[in-house]
ROKELO-92657 format. One record per residue (C-alpha): residue in three letters; x, z, y negated; residue number from 1. Coordinates in Angstrom, 2 decimals. Example, Ala and Ser with C-alpha at 12.3 -4.5 7.8 and 13.67 -1.06 7.14 Angstrom:
// ROKELO-92657
R  rest        u        w        v   nr
R   ALA    12.30     7.80     4.50    1
R   SER    13.67     7.14     1.06    2
This chain:
// ROKELO-92657
R  rest        u        w        v   nr
R   MET   -29.17    21.51     7.40    1
R   LYS   -29.69    18.50     5.20    2
R   GLY   -28.08    15.21     6.28    3
R   LEU   -25.13    13.86     4.34    4
R   THR   -25.65    10.15     3.82    5
R   PRO   -24.51     9.01     0.34    6
R   ALA   -26.66     5.97    -0.32    7
R   ALA   -23.85     3.95    -1.84    8
R   VAL   -21.42     4.73     0.94    9
R   VAL   -23.03     5.57     4.25   10
R   LEU   -24.35     2.35     5.73   11
R   GLY   -26.41     1.74     8.81   12
R   VAL   -24.74     1.90    12.17   13
R   LEU   -23.45    -1.65    12.57   14
R   ILE   -21.72    -1.66    15.90   15
R   PHE   -19.59    -4.76    16.25   16
R   GLY   -17.51    -3.34    19.07   17
R   HIS   -20.11    -1.30    20.88   18
R   PRO   -18.47     0.37    23.88   19
R   VAL   -20.12    -0.09    27.23   20
R   PHE   -19.45     3.26    28.89   21
R   ALA   -16.63     2.83    31.34   22
R   ARG   -17.39     3.09    35.03   23
R   GLN   -14.69     5.15    36.62   24
R   ALA   -14.30     5.35    40.39   25
R   LEU   -11.50     6.25    42.72   26
R   THR   -10.37     3.63    45.17   27
R   SER    -7.89     3.79    48.01   28
R   ARG    -6.50     0.36    47.10   29
R   GLN    -5.17     1.57    43.75   30
R   PRO    -1.81     3.41    43.83   31
R   ALA    -2.35     7.12    43.28   32
R   SER    -0.05     7.25    40.25   33
R   THR    -1.56     4.38    38.24   34
R   ALA    -4.91     2.91    37.23   35
R   VAL    -6.62    -0.39    36.41   36
R   VAL    -8.28    -1.10    33.04   37
R   SER   -10.46    -4.20    32.73   38
R   GLY   -13.24    -5.63    30.61   39
R   VAL   -14.55    -8.61    28.70   40
R   LEU   -14.43   -10.04    25.17   41
R   VAL   -17.56   -11.65    23.75   42
R   ALA   -18.47   -13.16    20.40   43
R   ALA   -20.56   -10.68    18.42   44
R   ASP   -22.96   -13.34    17.14   45
R   ASN   -23.89   -15.14    20.36   46
R   GLY   -22.38   -13.19    23.27   47
R   GLN   -20.27   -16.13    24.46   48
R   PRO   -16.87   -15.37    26.06   49
R   VAL   -13.89   -15.16    23.72   50
R   ARG   -11.08   -16.95    25.54   51
R   LYS    -7.31   -16.91    25.05   52
R   ALA    -7.44   -13.77    22.93   53
R   GLU    -4.61   -11.24    22.90   54
R   VAL    -5.74    -7.86    24.25   55
R   ARG    -3.60    -4.81    23.56   56
R   LEU    -3.68    -1.48    25.40   57
R   ALA    -1.60     1.21    23.69   58
R   SER    -0.86     4.89    24.11   59
R   ALA     1.00     7.08    21.63   60
R   SER     2.20     9.72    24.10   61
R   PRO     3.77     8.65    26.32   62
R   ARG     4.43     5.50    24.30   63
R   VAL     3.01     2.62    26.33   64
R   THR     2.05    -0.82    25.02   65
R   ARG     0.65    -3.52    27.29   66
R   THR    -0.73    -6.93    26.37   67
R   ALA    -2.93    -9.37    28.24   68
R   THR    -4.75   -12.65    27.53   69
R   SER    -8.46   -13.10    28.12   70
R   ASP    -9.34   -15.79    30.66   71
R   GLY   -11.93   -18.55    30.67   72
R   ASP   -14.71   -16.00    31.09   73
R   GLY   -13.34   -13.74    28.35   74
R   ARG   -12.18   -11.18    30.93   75
R   PHE    -8.93    -9.21    30.89   76
R   VAL    -7.22    -6.88    33.38   77
R   PHE    -4.39    -4.35    33.05   78
R   ASP    -2.86    -3.30    36.38   79
R   ALA    -0.63    -0.32    37.13   80
R   VAL    -1.61     1.58    33.98   81
R   PRO     0.02     5.04    33.75   82
R   PRO    -2.36     7.98    33.19   83
R   GLY    -2.95     8.81    29.53   84
R   GLU    -5.16     8.27    26.48   85
R   TYR    -5.32     4.70    25.20   86
R   THR    -6.69     2.53    22.44   87
R   LEU    -7.81    -1.00    23.21   88
R   SER    -7.85    -3.84    20.68   89
R   ALA    -8.23    -7.61    20.66   90
R   SER    -7.32   -10.44    18.28   91
R   ARG    -7.73   -14.19    18.22   92
R   GLN    -7.60   -16.93    15.62   93
R   GLY   -11.05   -17.42    14.13   94
R   TYR   -12.16   -13.83    14.81   95
R   VAL   -11.60   -10.55    13.01   96
R   PRO    -9.37    -8.18    15.05   97
R   MET   -11.48    -5.53    16.75   98
R   VAL   -10.75    -2.10    18.19   99
R   TYR   -12.78    -0.92    21.19  100
R   GLY   -15.50     1.48    20.10  101
R   ALA   -14.95     0.93    16.36  102
R   ARG   -18.01     0.60    14.16  103
R   TRP   -16.30    -1.79    11.76  104
R   PRO   -13.98    -4.74    12.30  105
R   GLY   -10.28    -4.68    11.49  106
R   ALA    -7.04    -3.90    13.29  107
R   ALA    -6.57    -0.62    11.38  108
R   ARG    -9.99     0.85    12.24  109
R   ARG   -10.37     3.86    14.50  110
R   GLY   -11.92     3.24    17.86  111
R   GLN   -12.89     5.17    20.94  112
R   THR   -10.16     6.75    23.05  113
R   ILE   -10.04     5.56    26.66  114
R   ARG    -8.94     8.34    29.00  115
R   VAL    -7.22     7.05    32.11  116
R   ALA    -6.46     9.22    35.13  117
R   ALA    -4.26     8.42    38.10  118
R   GLY    -5.96     6.15    40.62  119
R   GLN    -8.99     5.32    38.44  120
R   ARG   -10.56     1.93    37.82  121
R   VAL   -11.80     1.85    34.23  122
R   GLU   -14.03    -1.21    34.26  123
R   ASP   -16.59    -3.14    32.23  124
R   LEU   -15.13    -2.31    28.86  125
R   SER   -16.67    -4.69    26.32  126
R   ILE   -15.54    -5.67    22.85  127
R   GLY   -17.80    -7.75    20.64  128
R   MET   -15.64    -9.78    18.27  129
R   PRO   -17.11   -10.89    14.94  130
R   ARG   -16.24   -14.24    13.44  131
R   ALA   -13.60   -14.26    10.71  132
R   ALA   -14.45   -15.47     7.24  133
R   VAL   -13.12   -18.54     5.42  134
R   ILE   -12.33   -19.31     1.78  135
R   ALA   -12.07   -23.01     0.94  136
R   GLY   -11.91   -25.23    -2.10  137
R   VAL   -10.04   -27.96    -3.94  138
R   VAL    -7.00   -27.79    -6.23  139
R   THR    -6.70   -30.46    -8.91  140
R   ASP    -4.05   -31.17   -11.52  141
R   GLU    -4.53   -31.11   -15.27  142
R   TYR    -6.16   -34.55   -15.14  143
R   GLY    -8.61   -33.62   -12.40  144
R   ASP    -6.74   -35.56    -9.71  145
R   PRO    -6.12   -33.98    -6.28  146
R   ALA    -3.03   -31.75    -6.27  147
R   TYR    -1.11   -32.33    -3.03  148
R   ASN     1.09   -29.82    -1.17  149
R   VAL     0.23   -26.84    -3.40  150
R   PRO     0.44   -23.38    -1.75  151
R   VAL    -2.73   -21.29    -2.08  152
R   ARG    -2.98   -17.59    -1.25  153
R   ALA    -5.89   -15.25    -0.60  154
R   LEU    -5.05   -11.69    -1.71  155
R   ARG    -7.31    -8.91    -0.42  156
R   TYR    -7.93    -5.77    -2.44  157
R   ALA    -7.13    -2.50    -0.68  158
R   TYR    -6.32     1.08    -1.67  159
R   GLU    -3.02     2.89    -1.74  160
R   ASN    -2.78     6.47    -2.95  161
R   GLY    -6.14     6.06    -4.69  162
R   HIS    -5.05     2.95    -6.59  163
R   ARG    -6.23    -0.59    -6.00  164
R   VAL    -3.59    -2.91    -4.62  165
R   VAL    -3.69    -6.43    -3.21  166
R   ARG    -2.13    -7.66    -0.01  167
R   THR    -1.67   -11.23     1.16  168
R   ALA    -4.38   -11.93     3.74  169
R   GLY    -4.03   -15.68     4.23  170
R   ASN    -2.19   -18.79     3.12  171
R   ALA    -2.88   -22.51     3.01  172
R   VAL    -1.41   -25.69     1.55  173
R   THR    -3.51   -28.44    -0.03  174
R   ASP    -3.86   -31.78     1.71  175
R   ASP    -3.88   -35.28     0.21  176
R   LEU    -7.40   -34.68    -1.14  177
R   GLY    -6.30   -31.41    -2.80  178
R   ALA    -8.41   -29.48    -0.31  179
R   TYR    -7.39   -26.15     1.22  180
R   ARG    -8.96   -23.82     3.77  181
R   ILE    -7.88   -20.21     4.40  182
R   PRO    -9.29   -18.90     7.71  183
R   ASN    -9.15   -15.59     9.62  184
R   LEU   -10.20   -13.36     6.72  185
R   GLU   -11.74    -9.91     6.97  186
R   PRO   -14.66    -8.88     4.75  187
R   GLY   -13.66    -7.69     1.30  188
R   GLU   -12.80    -8.64    -2.26  189
R   TYR   -10.15   -11.28    -2.86  190
R   LEU    -8.04   -12.91    -5.53  191
R   VAL    -7.28   -16.58    -4.89  192
R   THR    -4.19   -18.08    -6.48  193
R   ALA    -2.51   -21.49    -6.45  194
R   VAL     1.23   -21.52    -7.14  195
R   PRO     2.69   -25.01    -7.77  196
R   ARG     6.17   -25.51    -6.37  197
R   ASP     7.46   -26.81    -9.74  198
R   THR     6.49   -23.99   -12.08  199
R   VAL     8.48   -23.42   -15.25  200
R   ALA     9.82   -20.16   -13.81  201
R   ALA    11.00   -21.91   -10.61  202
R   ALA    12.72   -24.68   -12.61  203
R   ALA    14.40   -22.07   -14.81  204
R   ALA    15.60   -20.15   -11.75  205
R   ARG    17.14   -23.33   -10.29  206
R   ALA    18.83   -24.10   -13.60  207
R   ALA    20.20   -20.55   -13.82  208
R   LEU    21.59   -20.88   -10.29  209
R   LEU    23.34   -24.15   -11.23  210
R   ARG    24.82   -22.56   -14.35  211
R   ARG    26.08   -19.61   -12.31  212
R   MET    27.64   -21.92    -9.72  213
R   GLN    29.28   -23.94   -12.49  214
R   ALA    30.69   -20.82   -14.10  215
R   GLU    32.08   -19.62   -10.77  216
R   ARG    33.71   -22.99   -10.09  217
R   GLU    35.19   -23.15   -13.60  218
R   ALA    36.63   -19.66   -13.08  219
R   ALA    38.06   -20.74    -9.72  220
R   ALA    39.47   -23.92   -11.30  221
R   ALA    41.18   -21.88   -14.00  222
R   ALA    42.72   -19.79   -11.24  223
R   GLY    44.23   -22.90    -9.65  224
R   SER    41.77   -23.89    -6.90  225
R   ARG    42.14   -27.64    -6.18  226
R   GLU    38.62   -27.85    -4.66  227
R   ALA    37.10   -26.06    -7.64  228
R   ARG    38.88   -28.38   -10.11  229
R   ALA    37.47   -31.39    -8.27  230
R   ALA    33.98   -29.89    -8.28  231
R   VAL    34.18   -29.16   -12.02  232
R   ALA    35.35   -32.74   -12.71  233
R   THR    32.42   -34.12   -10.66  234
R   MET    29.93   -31.98   -12.57  235
R   ALA    31.42   -33.05   -15.91  236
R   GLU    31.08   -36.72   -14.92  237
R   ALA    27.46   -36.14   -13.84  238
R   ARG    26.70   -34.59   -17.24  239
R   ARG    28.23   -37.54   -19.10  240
R   GLU    26.13   -39.98   -17.04  241
R   GLY    22.94   -37.94   -17.46  242
R   ARG    22.65   -37.08   -13.78  243
R   MET    22.58   -33.32   -14.30  244
R   PRO    19.18   -31.61   -14.65  245
R   PRO    17.95   -31.63   -18.25  246
R   PRO    17.14   -28.40   -20.10  247
R   VAL    14.03   -26.70   -18.72  248
R   ASP    10.89   -27.77   -20.56  249
R   PRO     8.91   -24.65   -21.58  250
R   VAL     5.68   -26.63   -21.16  251
R   GLY     4.80   -26.81   -17.49  252
R   TYR     2.90   -25.40   -14.56  253
R   VAL     2.32   -21.69   -13.95  254
R   PRO     0.46   -19.83   -11.19  255
R   VAL    -3.32   -20.14   -11.58  256
R   TYR    -5.93   -17.63   -10.46  257
R   TYR    -9.54   -18.45    -9.65  258
R   PRO   -11.52   -19.57   -11.59  259
R   GLY    -8.69   -20.86   -13.84  260
R   ALA    -6.90   -17.86   -15.32  261
R   VAL    -3.16   -17.93   -15.98  262
R   LEU    -3.03   -14.14   -16.35  263
R   PRO    -4.09   -12.26   -13.20  264
R   GLY    -5.78    -9.60   -15.33  265
R   THR    -8.42   -12.16   -16.33  266
R   ALA    -8.99   -13.51   -12.82  267
R   ALA   -12.33   -13.28   -11.02  268
R   THR   -12.74   -11.74    -7.58  269
R   VAL   -14.19   -13.60    -4.62  270
R   ASN   -16.52   -11.52    -2.41  271
R   VAL   -16.30   -12.35     1.27  272
R   GLY   -18.79   -11.11     3.86  273
R   LEU   -18.32   -10.76     7.59  274
R   GLY   -17.98   -14.21     9.13  275
R   SER   -18.99   -15.94     5.90  276
R   GLN   -17.65   -19.31     4.77  277
R   VAL   -17.10   -19.26     1.02  278
R   PHE   -16.76   -22.81    -0.29  279
R   GLY   -16.25   -24.15    -3.79  280
R   ILE   -13.40   -21.84    -4.78  281
R   ASP   -11.79   -24.60    -6.82  282
R   LEU    -8.74   -24.24    -9.04  283
R   GLN    -7.29   -26.58   -11.66  284
R   LEU    -3.61   -26.48   -12.45  285
R   GLN    -2.73   -26.09   -16.09  286
R   LEU     0.16   -27.17   -18.27  287
R   VAL     0.96   -24.17   -20.44  288
R   GLU     3.45   -23.67   -23.24  289
R   THR     5.44   -20.78   -21.84  290
R   ALA     8.06   -18.57   -23.42  291
R   SER    11.29   -16.86   -22.48  292
R   ILE    11.91   -13.15   -23.01  293
R   THR    15.57   -12.26   -23.41  294
R   GLY    17.28    -9.03   -24.29  295
R   THR    19.67    -6.30   -23.27  296
R   VAL    19.51    -3.23   -21.03  297
R   LEU    21.14    -0.17   -22.58  298
R   GLY    22.10     3.09   -20.92  299
R   MET    21.31     6.54   -22.29  300
R   ASN    24.49     6.32   -24.37  301
R   GLY    23.48     3.01   -25.91  302
R   GLU    26.04     0.94   -23.97  303
R   PRO    24.93    -2.21   -22.08  304
R   ILE    24.48    -1.66   -18.35  305
R   GLN    23.48    -3.62   -15.27  306
R   GLY    19.98    -2.87   -14.06  307
R   ASN    16.62    -4.10   -12.84  308
R   LEU    13.76    -5.26   -15.09  309
R   LYS    10.02    -5.44   -14.48  310
R   LEU     7.49    -7.18   -16.71  311
R   ILE     3.89    -6.04   -16.13  312
R   ASP     0.53    -7.42   -17.11  313
R   PRO    -1.13    -4.03   -17.88  314
R   ALA    -4.59    -5.48   -17.21  315
R   MET    -3.63    -6.10   -13.57  316
R   PRO    -1.29    -3.27   -12.56  317
R   VAL    -1.51    -3.75    -8.81  318
R   THR     1.26    -4.15    -6.28  319
R   SER     2.71    -7.70    -6.06  320
R   ILE     0.40    -9.23    -8.69  321
R   GLY     0.83    -9.11   -12.45  322
R   ALA     4.50    -8.12   -12.21  323
R   TRP     7.67   -10.18   -12.68  324
R   PHE    11.15    -8.99   -11.76  325
R   THR    14.70    -9.84   -12.75  326
R   SER    18.12    -8.22   -12.99  327
R   SER    20.53    -7.91   -15.89  328
R   THR    24.14    -9.08   -15.84  329
R   PRO    27.00    -6.54   -15.96  330
R   ASP    27.00    -6.85   -19.76  331
R   GLY    23.32    -5.88   -19.83  332
R   ARG    21.75    -9.27   -20.62  333
R   PHE    18.47   -10.31   -18.99  334
R   GLN    15.91   -13.08   -19.29  335
R   PHE    12.41   -13.91   -18.07  336
R   HIS    11.34   -17.56   -18.10  337
R   GLY     7.94   -19.22   -17.81  338
R   VAL     6.00   -16.33   -19.38  339
R   VAL     2.46   -17.26   -20.47  340
R   PRO     1.04   -15.91   -23.75  341
R   GLY    -0.14   -12.32   -23.47  342
R   THR     0.84    -8.69   -23.97  343
R   TYR     3.17    -7.10   -21.45  344
R   VAL     4.93    -3.84   -20.69  345
R   LEU     8.66    -4.16   -20.03  346
R   GLY    10.68    -1.51   -18.22  347
R   GLY    13.87    -1.11   -16.27  348
R   ASN    16.08     1.11   -14.18  349
R   ASN    19.74     1.19   -13.21  350
R   SER    19.26     1.08    -9.44  351
R   PRO    21.22    -1.44    -7.39  352
R   PRO    19.00    -4.35    -6.30  353
R   GLY    17.16    -3.62    -3.05  354
R   THR    17.22     0.17    -3.36  355
R   ILE    14.38     2.60    -4.09  356
R   GLY    15.16     4.84    -7.00  357
R   GLY    18.81     5.23    -6.08  358
R   PRO    21.79     5.79    -8.39  359
R   PRO    24.00     2.84    -9.41  360
R   ALA    26.59     1.70    -6.90  361
R   ALA    29.45     2.75    -9.19  362
R   GLY    28.21     6.33    -9.31  363
R   GLY    26.23     8.20   -11.92  364
R   VAL    22.57     9.17   -11.89  365
R   PHE    19.36     7.24   -11.46  366
R   GLN    17.79     6.36   -14.80  367
R   MET    14.54     4.75   -15.92  368
R   SER    13.76     3.28   -19.31  369
R   TRP    11.25     3.95   -22.00  370
R   PRO     8.40     1.42   -21.74  371
R   VAL     8.58    -1.48   -24.22  372
R   THR     5.50    -3.49   -25.27  373
R   VAL     6.19    -7.21   -25.60  374
R   THR     3.68    -9.68   -27.04  375
R   VAL     4.07   -13.41   -26.40  376
R   THR     2.05   -15.52   -28.83  377
R   GLY     4.05   -18.75   -28.94  378
R   GLY     7.78   -19.35   -28.87  379
R   ASP    10.49   -17.29   -27.25  380
R   VAL    10.95   -13.54   -27.62  381
R   THR    14.59   -12.60   -28.20  382
R   GLY    16.48    -9.38   -28.77  383
R   ALA    14.30    -7.15   -26.59  384
R   GLU    15.98    -3.81   -25.98  385
R   VAL    15.32    -1.78   -22.84  386
R   ARG    16.90     1.66   -23.24  387
R   MET    17.23     4.22   -20.48  388
R   ALA    15.41     7.47   -21.23  389
R   PRO    17.26    10.80   -21.09  390
R   VAL    17.17    12.66   -17.78  391
R   THR    16.25    16.31   -17.54  392
R   THR    17.03    19.45   -15.54  393
R   VAL    14.50    21.49   -13.58  394
R   THR    15.32    25.01   -12.46  395
R   GLY    13.37    27.66   -10.64  396
R   HIS    13.24    29.84    -7.56  397
R   VAL    11.23    30.23    -4.40  398
R   ASP     9.82    33.75    -4.08  399
R   LEU    10.74    34.73    -0.53  400
R   SER    10.17    38.45    -0.95  401
R   SER     6.79    38.52     0.80  402
R   ILE     7.95    36.58     3.89  403
R   THR     8.65    38.91     6.81  404
R   ASP     9.16    36.15     9.41  405
R   PRO    12.69    34.84    10.06  406
R   ILE    13.68    31.99     7.71  407
R   ASN    16.05    29.21     8.71  408
R   ARG    17.70    28.57     5.36  409
R   ASP    19.35    25.38     6.62  410
R   GLU    15.88    23.84     6.95  411
R   LEU    14.33    25.19     3.76  412
R   ARG    13.80    22.47     1.14  413
R   VAL    12.07    22.18    -2.21  414
R   ASN    10.72    18.66    -2.62  415
R   PHE     9.64    16.98    -5.84  416
R   ARG     7.73    13.89    -4.68  417
R   PRO     7.08    11.20    -7.31  418
R   VAL     3.38    10.39    -7.75  419
R   THR     3.49     6.76    -8.84  420
R   THR     0.99     4.02    -9.56  421
R   PRO     1.37     0.39    -8.42  422
R   ALA     2.71    -0.42   -11.89  423
R   ASP     5.56     2.11   -11.60  424
R   TRP     9.00     1.71   -10.14  425
R   GLU     9.47     3.07    -6.64  426
R   MET    11.42     6.31    -6.66  427
R   ALA    13.14     8.48    -4.10  428
R   VAL    12.10    12.08    -3.43  429
R   TYR    14.18    14.74    -5.21  430
R   ARG    15.20    17.39    -2.66  431
R   VAL    17.14    20.62    -3.06  432
R   VAL    18.19    23.49    -0.77  433
R   PRO    17.52    26.85    -2.45  434
R   GLU    20.32    29.38    -2.73  435
R   ALA    20.20    32.64    -0.75  436
R   ASP    18.19    34.28    -3.56  437
R   GLY    15.72    31.38    -3.57  438
R   SER    16.98    29.82    -6.81  439
R   PHE    17.38    26.07    -7.18  440
R   VAL    18.57    23.53    -9.74  441
R   LEU    17.58    19.87    -9.88  442
R   PRO    19.65    18.09   -12.53  443
R   ASP    19.21    14.54   -13.77  444
R   MET    15.52    14.06   -12.97  445
R   VAL    13.74    11.12   -14.59  446
R   ALA    10.46    11.35   -16.46  447
R   ALA     7.57    11.04   -14.00  448
R   ARG     4.75    12.96   -12.35  449
R   TYR     5.72    15.00    -9.27  450
R   ARG     3.99    16.79    -6.42  451
R   ILE     5.87    19.92    -5.39  452
R   ASP     6.06    21.27    -1.84  453
R   VAL     8.30    23.56     0.17  454
R   ALA     9.41    22.36     3.62  455
R   GLY    11.01    24.40     6.38  456
R   ALA     9.12    27.65     5.71  457
R   PRO     8.14    29.75     8.75  458
R   ASP     5.09    28.52    10.67  459
R   GLY     1.84    29.35     8.95  460
R   TRP     3.35    29.67     5.48  461
R   ALA     2.48    27.21     2.71  462
R   LEU     2.83    26.81    -1.04  463
R   ALA     0.45    29.11    -2.90  464
R   SER     1.43    28.34    -6.49  465
R   ALA     4.06    26.50    -8.55  466
R   VAL     4.16    27.99   -12.02  467
R   PHE     6.18    26.37   -14.83  468
R   GLY     5.68    28.10   -18.16  469
R   SER     2.07    29.22   -18.17  470
R   ARG     0.72    26.46   -15.89  471
R   ASP     0.25    26.39   -12.15  472
R   VAL     1.00    22.78   -11.21  473
R   ALA     0.61    23.09    -7.43  474
R   ASP    -2.69    21.19    -7.65  475
R   THR    -2.32    19.16   -10.85  476
R   HIS     1.32    18.01   -10.43  477
R   LEU     4.28    18.57   -12.72  478
R   THR     4.61    15.95   -15.45  479
R   ILE     8.23    15.74   -16.61  480
R   GLU     8.87    14.28   -20.05  481
R   ALA    12.17    12.58   -20.84  482
R   GLY    14.89    14.87   -22.14  483
R   ARG    12.85    18.07   -21.97  484
R   GLU    14.11    20.92   -19.78  485
R   TYR    11.87    22.76   -17.32  486
R   THR    13.28    26.17   -16.52  487
R   ASP    12.33    29.26   -14.54  488
R   GLY     9.70    27.69   -12.31  489
R   VAL     8.33    30.11    -9.72  490
R   LEU     7.19    28.84    -6.31  491
R   THR     5.17    31.35    -4.28  492
R   LEU     4.31    31.03    -0.59  493
R   THR     1.42    32.50     1.38  494
R   ASN     0.38    32.86     5.00  495
R   ARG    -3.26    33.48     4.06  496
R   THR    -4.43    29.88     4.12  497
R   SER    -7.98    28.85     4.89  498
R   SER    -9.69    26.56     7.40  499
R   VAL   -12.89    24.53     7.49  500
R   ASN   -14.25    23.05    10.71  501
R   GLY   -17.44    22.00    12.38  502
R   ALA   -19.24    19.05    13.96  503
R   VAL   -21.12    16.01    12.74  504
R   MET   -24.51    15.84    14.48  505
R   SER   -27.35    13.34    14.58  506
R   SER   -30.89    14.28    13.54  507
R   ARG   -31.54    14.97    17.25  508
R   GLY   -28.63    17.41    17.38  509
R   GLU   -26.31    15.08    19.32  510
R   PRO   -22.60    14.81    18.41  511
R   VAL   -21.70    11.73    16.36  512
R   ASP   -18.34    10.07    16.76  513
R   GLN   -16.52     7.43    14.67  514
R   HIS   -17.50     9.07    11.38  515
R   THR   -15.09    10.11     8.65  516
R   VAL   -15.29    13.55     7.05  517
R   ILE   -13.75    13.90     3.60  518
R   LEU   -12.98    17.29     2.07  519
R   PHE   -12.24    17.31    -1.65  520
R   PRO   -12.06    19.92    -4.43  521
R   GLU   -14.98    20.81    -6.65  522
R   ARG   -12.74    20.73    -9.71  523
R   ARG   -12.30    17.20   -11.00  524
R   ASP    -8.82    17.89   -12.40  525
R   PHE    -7.69    18.69    -8.83  526
R   ARG    -8.78    15.24    -7.59  527
R   VAL    -5.36    13.64    -7.97  528
R   PRO    -3.24    11.41    -5.70  529
R   GLN    -1.48    13.23    -2.84  530
R   SER    -3.51    16.38    -3.51  531
R   ARG    -3.17    19.06    -0.85  532
R   ARG    -6.88    19.77    -1.37  533
R   ILE    -8.04    16.28    -0.37  534
R   ARG    -8.24    15.83     3.39  535
R   VAL    -9.63    13.26     5.81  536
R   ALA   -10.68    13.81     9.44  537
R   HIS   -12.24    11.44    11.98  538
R   THR   -14.78    12.68    14.49  539
R   GLY   -14.33    12.03    18.21  540
R   PRO   -16.87    11.92    21.04  541
R   ASP   -17.66    15.61    20.51  542
R   GLY   -18.33    14.98    16.80  543
R   ARG   -15.91    17.68    15.74  544
R   TYR   -13.66    17.77    12.67  545
R   GLY   -11.27    20.34    11.23  546
R   PHE    -9.03    21.10     8.24  547
R   ASP    -6.45    23.89     8.19  548
R   MET    -3.70    25.21     5.89  549
R   LEU    -6.05    24.91     2.90  550
R   PRO    -5.68    26.77    -0.39  551
R   ALA    -8.66    29.00    -1.10  552
R   GLY   -11.25    27.60    -3.47  553
R   GLU   -14.39    25.53    -3.93  554
R   TYR   -14.70    22.24    -2.08  555
R   ARG   -17.16    19.52    -1.15  556
R   LEU   -17.69    17.93     2.28  557
R   ALA   -18.88    14.35     2.66  558
R   VAL   -19.42    12.07     5.67  559
R   VAL   -18.98     8.30     5.55  560
R   THR   -19.13     5.61     8.21  561
R   ASP   -17.00     2.87     6.66  562
R   PHE   -13.81     4.30     5.20  563
R   GLU   -10.70     2.54     3.91  564
R   GLN    -7.51     4.55     4.18  565
R   GLY    -6.04     5.50     0.80  566
R   ARG    -9.38     5.56    -1.02  567
R   GLU    -9.74     9.33    -0.63  568
R   PHE    -7.54     9.75    -3.71  569
R   ASP    -9.71     7.48    -5.85  570
R   ALA   -11.45     9.82    -8.32  571
R   ALA   -14.33     7.38    -8.89  572
R   PHE   -15.00     7.21    -5.14  573
R   LEU   -15.07    11.00    -4.84  574
R   GLU   -17.44    11.22    -7.80  575
R   GLU   -19.70     8.76    -5.99  576
R   LEU   -19.69    10.98    -2.90  577
R   ALA   -20.27    14.25    -4.74  578
R   PRO   -24.08    14.19    -5.28  579
R   ALA   -24.88    13.98    -1.55  580
R   SER   -22.00    16.17    -0.36  581
R   LEU   -22.06    19.76     0.85  582
R   SER   -20.69    22.62    -1.26  583
R   VAL   -18.03    24.71     0.51  584
R   VAL   -16.34    27.90    -0.67  585
R   VAL   -13.49    29.52     1.28  586
R   GLU   -11.58    32.69     0.48  587
R   ALA    -7.90    33.24     1.24  588
R   GLY    -7.33    33.58     4.99  589
R   GLN   -10.95    32.69     5.78  590
R   THR   -12.27    30.18     8.34  591
R   LYS   -15.69    28.63     7.81  592
R   THR   -17.73    26.39    10.07  593
R   TYR   -20.13    23.74     8.81  594
R   ASP   -22.13    21.54    11.15  595
R   ILE   -23.33    18.46     9.31  596
R   LYS   -26.36    16.38    10.22  597
R   VAL   -26.48    12.67     9.44  598
R   ARG   -29.25    10.12     9.88  599
């Protein structure tokens, strides 16, 4: 069988944490019910001991977590270890976290399982720890002078549900020379941003807080509070003497992204290799004429409501970057301050702050707004209206007629799971218990894309189809449009699911562990986030993999060595894998075995 090694994906076997096979011997000195696990940490580049590192031994079942610190020779010992299967990992400042037996660095990587039996001594385990990378540079002000005490962040790109996101990987603060250094970074792509402490948005937030405090004290003074009257008199005197903060100047500092962008969508990425030191990532702060966006949030009936607002830079729709948040007052008014020129998408919902897609505290239903495009070219934007879109009703039934196994109706659920992007609001899952005849009604659903599944069916039964109108949306998701009703959906279950299994073998026919096998559908329109047809398995020491409860159909199998969780739903990544992948066809109820050879 031909080897599966996509040139753009399958890299050479770079073993940073190469496992020295454990020597296991029984000894009368060790209590019969426990074991000893020991080993050494060394630097991957020169083999020198890694001292004062935290070593973690963990087991999922039974749940056991033990920690130790490596000594002056890099050695560590765990005494009185209960029998079980464990993972071993190590971390230390200046090094990338490493998992024993993993081919690639990082705390989230899969490593080799260490099996510990009662009375054993599992010795000479070795973890080679690669050096962490560094990003460094200088931040200057608008005149080119060193900018002191400015926070700088390194944001690493990752994948979530097939979409690119960024997560904070490191922080620093500039010194008196404007210099910063962000250590302990893993390989990857980064955004680097400097956020001055005195941005226009921060000044506006402080001013808004003062105004709110003043209003509260004036209200308390009107109600007869002696302390509040004194506080109001003090604030009035401070205003007369010019000691109160002046109105916020719209010209001021804003966050800056390397190499000097004020909109994250126009920022450049910084590529960081394993153990590399990337210097010269310099940023210059900019004084920008910003704008305010003010407006009103309206409910479905056109009345002002309290809600949450999100302003998005559509060129950078990733989690935590390119998005600004605020809340409206009870009379529906909202405002964003310190907005740089650009085109944005504005949206809102009526959830209480801090909740995920929940209804308002005073009752009612969860609502989301129509998107509003806002362009800032110079000067403030006023009168923006964010109106909640109509909700809709979805009805249907689960066809239970073919199920002969006992059904626990208290556990049966139909779930509509929102399939969101990083630019979307978080939403809760819509769940409903079908009636005795299988019928269900889900009122007040907001416009979104949903994945449908049925939970609580008898063992071995799974969703076969979900037909609304003339379309089966079990594999392409149900897209609900605002205000439109979706009636008479039919959900069908089957116990004739398929399976695909096999082993990953070397060219010499030996099992290969620590590889990732990805199964994905032949049809491109089925390659969607949260697809039931996209599966990931990791090979163990025997090289085996397996996928069960699959819908019948045409698939492709690919093997990769360096895999980042969440990327399996990235359609471009799957298209990259397809040319060197293996074609697989399974009929309903069929099990097929494919042994795959890799170089």
